[in-house]
C-alpha positions in Angstrom: 41.2 -132.3 -72.8 40.8 -131.9 -75.7 38.5 -129.6 -75.6 40.1 -127.3 -73.8 43.3 -127.0 -76.4 41.1 -126.7 -78.8 39.4 -123.6 -77.3 43.0 -122.2 -76.3 43.9 -122.5 -80.3 40.4 -121.1 -81.4 41.0 -118.2 -78.8 44.8 -117.6 -79.6 43.4 -117.3 -83.4 41.0 -114.9 -83.1 43.4 -112.7 -80.8 45.5 -113.0 -83.9 42.9 -111.9 -86.4 41.6 -108.9 -84.1 45.6 -107.0 -83.2 46.3 -107.0 -87.0 46.9 -103.8 -88.3 44.1 -102.6 -90.4 44.3 -99.0 -92.6 42.0 -97.9 -89.8 44.2 -98.7 -87.8 47.2 -95.7 -88.8 47.6 -92.6 -87.5 46.8 -88.6 -89.6 50.1 -86.2 -88.6 49.6 -83.3 -86.7 46.7 -80.9 -88.2 45.9 -83.8 -91.1 42.4 -84.5 -90.9 41.2 -88.6 -90.9 38.7 -89.1 -93.2 39.4 -93.2 -92.4 38.5 -96.1 -94.8 43.2 -94.9 -94.9 41.9 -91.4 -96.2 44.1 -88.5 -94.5 43.8 -84.8 -95.6 46.1 -82.2 -95.5 45.4 -78.7 -94.4 46.7 -77.5 -97.6 43.9 -78.0 -99.7 44.4 -80.7 -102.3 47.2 -82.3 -100.9 46.6 -86.6 -99.4 47.5 -89.2 -98.1 45.4 -92.5 -98.9 46.3 -95.9 -97.7 45.0 -98.6 -99.1 45.7 -102.7 -98.5 48.4 -104.4 -100.7 46.4 -106.6 -102.8 46.4 -107.8 -106.8 43.9 -105.1 -107.5 44.8 -102.0 -105.7 48.5 -103.2 -107.0 47.0 -103.1 -110.8 45.3 -100.0 -110.3 47.6 -97.9 -108.3 51.4 -99.6 -109.6 51.1 -101.7 -112.5 48.6 -98.7 -114.7 49.0 -97.9 -118.1 48.0 -94.1 -117.0 50.3 -93.6 -114.1 54.1 -93.1 -114.9 56.6 -94.3 -112.1 60.4 -93.9 -111.0 61.4 -95.9 -108.4 64.4 -94.7 -106.2 65.8 -98.6 -105.0 67.7 -96.8 -102.0 64.6 -95.4 -99.9 62.2 -97.9 -101.7 60.0 -94.8 -102.7 58.3 -94.1 -105.8 57.2 -91.4 -107.8 54.1 -91.0 -109.7 52.4 -89.5 -112.3 48.8 -90.7 -113.1 46.8 -88.8 -116.5 43.8 -90.8 -115.6 43.5 -89.6 -112.5 45.4 -86.2 -112.8 47.0 -86.5 -109.8 50.7 -87.2 -109.5 52.9 -87.5 -105.3 54.9 -90.1 -103.7 53.8 -94.0 -103.1 55.7 -96.6 -101.1 55.1 -100.6 -99.6 55.0 -100.7 -96.5 54.7 -104.1 -93.6 52.8 -103.8 -90.2 52.4 -107.0 -88.4 52.6 -109.1 -91.7 50.2 -107.1 -93.3 51.2 -105.3 -96.3 49.9 -101.8 -97.3 50.6 -99.4 -100.2 50.6 -95.3 -98.6 50.7 -92.9 -100.9 50.8 -89.0 -100.7 49.0 -87.2 -103.8 48.1 -83.9 -104.8 45.9 -82.9 -107.9 47.9 -81.4 -110.6 45.9 -78.3 -110.4 47.8 -78.6 -106.7 50.6 -76.2 -106.2 52.3 -79.0 -104.0 55.7 -80.2 -105.3 57.1 -83.3 -105.3 58.9 -83.0 -102.6 56.4 -81.8 -100.1 54.3 -84.7 -100.9 57.8 -86.5 -100.0 58.2 -84.4 -97.0 54.4 -85.1 -95.5 55.2 -89.0 -96.9 57.8 -89.6 -94.1 56.1 -87.0 -91.3 53.5 -89.7 -92.4 55.5 -92.6 -91.5 57.3 -91.0 -88.4 53.6 -90.5 -87.0 53.0 -94.5 -88.0 56.5 -95.8 -87.3 57.0 -96.9 -91.0 59.6 -98.0 -93.3 59.4 -98.6 -96.7 59.9 -102.2 -98.1 61.2 -103.0 -101.7 58.1 -103.1 -104.3 
């Protein structure tokens, strides 16, 4: 009886691990190219979305970085940013799916003509397709 209980416990844990959402589980908006590993490219050149696991390293690189200027909108939990090191700008948010947190970044290179409003619209579209709601940073 003890072996059966242990086996059922292991099975439940394995099912939980398999069903957990990862960066490759997000869907691309219609017309976008899913490159894998959380990278999505718009049909408009120079625009993309990047999904990253929320961890100390990614927070340090993408949020708490000396080269990144961030404005937080507490009413929407969406941040606009400018990265002088990577020479890009865009909108960024933190989402939680199945208990896992992710950083979702809608970006464009500084040479792109994409405005902050376009990049915010791309982020909203991605959220709609994936049923996401930003959480407080």
